[in-house]
Steps between C-alpha positions, in 0.01 A plus 500: 500500500437324166616170654250534787224575250601197294490272804167649609341457159636147457375379836169681445444318170601166654266545797217610271545198274513251787200655676290504184600142419420367847173690528401373156574142603300548820207658315490243223513211749244623753284717272196407300380614158626847418751491783682203345533684170629807681748281689627352176552850364695595811717190463582595141586861597717373786688259276559768237622744765739243647626414151571867432677536837715195429601617154589849623685380810705222345544659158341233283503635146123556480518840672807723536630476858504807721862582586437601862259211553712188529463166673723595797291804585179304455631242746557771759157652440317167501673390819399827668138455395507133601633592843226757543235251388624234742497751784147604407383139489648430842322805639175392335532149644560644847190718456289197401634295790419777747150551357407132478612400848207402723 
């Protein structure tokens, strides 16, 4: 059970960091005024989160690595999430194609 929790928490932090980073980039590019500042803040939070995930996963000496949270398990977890995301995107594209047909 601790290994499953470690994989879950690792992939959760990775997905959070990537989502915050990408939404910050989107907001800072397309936003205006306050939105651009908010987007820049989101980019910084995303980068810090991804830095923390990298140091914990690969054991760089900045943060002590989690013993049950290693690169092999992260690869399995990330590939599972990536497969689910690709399946979801295919379903979304099929939905858009079916809606936009004349």
